[in-house]
N, C-alpha and C positions, 0 to 999 in steps of 0.2 A: 503493498500500499503504500510506502514512503517513497519509496523509489519512481514510481506513476508518477506522483503528485510535484518533486521535485522538477523530473524530465516536463511536464505540462509547464511548471515557472518557469524554468529553462526557456522552455518553447516560446512564453509570453514575451517575456523582459527579450528572447533573439527578435521577434517581431517587431516590437516598438524599437529596440536600435539598429535594426535592419531598414527601417521604413526613414528614420532618421537620418542615417550613413546614406542610403540610395539617393533622397533627394539630395543633399548636397552631392554625391556624387554625377548626379545626374546635371548637374550645373555645369562640369567640367570636362563629363565624357559625353559619348552617346549611348542612346539607350540599347545599342548591342550591342556593347562592349560592357555596359553595367550587367546585362542578363548573362555574361558570359562570366564576369567576376563573380556575379552570385553562386553561379554555378560551381564555379573551383573553392569559393571560399566556404558555401556549405558544405562541400565534401569535406576540407581540411577540418571541420570544425566537427562532424559528424565522426570521422576518423579518431579523432582525439576522444572524443566520448565513449567510442568503441573500446579504444586503449584505457579510458580510466573503470570502464564498467571491467574489462578484465584483469587488471591490475587489482580491485578489489574482490572479483571473483576468487583469482588465486589467492588471496589475504584470508581466502575462506568468509567475505561476507557474500549474503546471499543479495543477490539482487536481481532473481528470476530474469536475468537476459543474460545472453550465450556471451557478448562481448567478441571476440577476436572466433572462438569456436563455431559462431552463427555463421559464418564463410562459408562453412563446408556444405550449408543446405543452397549453396547457388550453383546453377548451372547454365547451359547455354541457354535454355530457352528461356528461364527467368533475365538473364543477361538480355534476350531478344527482346522482352519484353516491358523490361525497364528503358530501352533505347528508343521503342515507338512509343511511351508514354511522354518520357522526354523532350523528345525533338517532337509532337504532337501538341498534345494537350498542355503538360506542364510547359514546356518551352514556349510553347504560343504563348501562354497566359502572362509568362514572367516577363516576356517582350512588348505584350502590352501593356504591362502594369509599367515596367519603366518609361514606356513610350508616354504614358499617362501622366505618372508620377512629375513630368519635366512640366506640365500644366496644371497640377493640382497643389494646393499646399499640404506639407508633411501631416499636418494634423487631421486635416480632412482624409487623407490618404490611409492615415490609420483608423480612424473609424470605418471606413471601407474597408478596410482589413479586417476587421471586427466581426464584420455582419458575414463574412466568409463562413465560418463553423455554424454561423445561424442558419445559413441557407443549405449548407450539407445535413443538418439536420430535419430540415422540412424536406429535402430534396430524399434523404432517405428514409423517410416516413411515406411519402406519395409514391416512391419507386419501390420500394423494397417492403412496405408495411411495417417498417422496424419502429418500436416505440423503446425509448431511452430508458433509462434506467433513473432511480431518483437521484444518484449520484450526477449524471448526464444532466438533469433537467435542473438541477442546482448551477449548475456550470453554466449553461445558457442562460438561465434565468441573471446569474451575476454578470453576464455579458453584456444582456440587455439591460442590465441597470448602470451597467459603466458608460454604456453608448448613451444613454439618457444623461447621466452625470455630465459628461464630456460635450454634449450637444449642447446642453444648458446654461455652460461656461462661455458661451457667444463664439466659439473657435472662430 
């Protein structure tokens, strides 16, 4: 329970920093380079997280994650699927994001990013009929409250 919560907090902080740093970056570089840099930087950060989890696992801390040992599950079919997603929906979305970030305030872009998990929840229910657990509903509620508070500060 502790590790997923910590990774969720890390993800939230990373999204916030990423938006601010990305906004600064796109004023100096084009959105295509920004897209590439995001892929490279996030890959590096994830490798670091995997190494840390592996060190914790080898030290006897039960993280419930495989760390480096998880790479054993990777096969060519999985790599091919990843490349297709990265070059189509993932890459296209990030490319459009950086193109739009040049034209939108970072504070507004952060709010728009916060809508993403909410839209994923709605689509998961509409498309797959999956209903969230109580903890997931609480998380969605916290996101909506945060968005409301940010909007009320008149960004």
